[in-house]
N, C-alpha and C positions, 0 to 999 in steps of 0.2 A: 380478373383484376381484384386485388385484395382491398377491402374497404379501409379507409384511414382510421387509425386508432383514436379513441376518445382522448381529448387533451389530458385528462387526469391520469389515464392509464399510460399514455406516452410519457408524461412527466414522471410517473412512478418508475417506469422502465429506465428512463434516462438517469434518474436518481440512483436506482439500484445498480445500474452499470457503472456509474461514477464512483459509488462507494465500494463496490465489490467486484468490479471488472465485468467483462462481457466475453462470452464464448470461450476462446482459448486464452483469455487474459488472466487466467489463474496465476501463471508464473510471474508476470510482472506485478500483479497485485500482492502476492505473497512476498516477493522480493522487496517491493517498495515498503510494505508494512514492517518487515523485519529491519530494513534500513532505518525507517522512521523510529522504531522502538529502540534500536541500538544507538542511534544518534541522540535521542532523548536521554537515554541512560548514561552514556559517556558525557554528554554535554552537561547533564545535571550534576555530575561530580565536581565540576568547576564553576558552573554558572547556574544560578537558580531563578533568575528573572525570566518569566515566561516570554516576554517580548524577544529577548536575546535568543532563547531556545527556539522560538518560532522562526526567526531569521536563519538560525543554523540548520534547522530541519528543512526549511524551504530551499536554501542554497545547496544543501547536500543532495536532496532529491533531484534538483535541476541538474547539478553537475553529473550525477550518476546516470540520469536519463540521457543526457547528451553523450556521455561515454558509451552507453549501451547503443545509441543510434550509430555512432561511429564504428564501434566494434562489430555490430551485426552487419552494418553496411559493408565493411571491409571483408568480413567473412563471406557474405553472400557474393560479393564481387569475385573473390578468389575461387569460390566453389563453382560459380557459373562461367568463369573465364571472361567476364566483361566488366567494364566500369559500372558502378551503380549510378542510378539517375535520381532525379528529384522524386519521381514516382516510387522508386524503390525505397527511398528514405521516408516518404510519406507513409508507405505501408508499414515500415518498421516503427515509425513514430506512433501510429495508431495501435500497433500490437503492444508496444512498450509503455503506453500512456498510463497504465496502472501504477507505474513507479511514481509518477507525479500525483495521480489521484489518491493514492494511499496516504499522502501527506495532508490532504485537504481537511478532513475532520479533526485529526490531532492538532493541526495548526489552529483551527477554529477554537478548540478548547484552550490552547495556550494564549490566544488573543483575548479570550474571556478572562483568563487569569491576569493578563497584562492590563486589562481595563478595569480590574477590581470587581468584576461581576461575580467571580468566584475566587477563592484563595489561590495563591500561586501553587501550593502543594496539591490542592485538588485538581487544578488544571493539568498538572503533569500526570497525576494518577489517572484522570479521565482520558487523557491522550493515550496512555499506555493501555487502558481498558478498551478503548476503541480498537486498538491494535489487536488485542486478544480476541475480541468479538469478530473482527475481520478475518483473522486466521481460522476461527471456528467455522465461519460461513464458507470460507474457501475450502476447508476440509469437507463440508457438506456438499458443496458444488461438485467437487472432485468425485465424491462417493456417488452422487446422483448421476453425473455424466458417465461414470463407469458401471452403473447399475449394480453397485455393491450391496451386499446384504447388511443387516444390522451390525454384526460383529466387525466387519471390514470398515463400515462407516465410522464406528467408534474409534477404530485404529487410525483412520485418516484424519478425523477431527483431533484425536489425541496427539498425534505426531505434530500437526500444525500448532496446536495450542501449547504443546510442550516447548517448541522452539520459542514461542513468545514468552512463556513463563521463565525460561532460562534468562531471557533478556530482563524480565522484571526482577528476578532474583539478583541479577547483577546490579541492577539499579538500587535495590534495597541494600545490598552489601556495600556499594560505593557511598551511599548516603549516610552510613553509620560509621 
């Protein structure tokens, strides 16, 4: 029997998994992060108030998460030849939770901006920065899971961050 983890290490593990996904959650975390960054970018072109942006990011993440649950459930049902059950949907929900969790830290930054703790512009840039960091971490996770060497690790991180930077460049172009 494995001993229970210390509360601080358990908290650290839960926090890390919430921010950066767990196990095979790389796909949903990367997808959710790019969705959040794109939503911020497009939303910022017409609406600059952080509260409104936070609501748009949260609702977009929720709608896309539900759409993923339905689409994956339907796909699995067709591939297995049986109707999907609550258990199936629960498994899909856990696997795709990264879509929702990827929005948490950026939304927190936007709420700090809405509360005048930080400036509105800083809130948006910090939210986008969190996205870039998340994409870099996911590239590192992928490299580590694949036992990639240093050059391949740089490529994995570079590809992930480049996707995020394209979104940030779009934001900068739309803001001017």
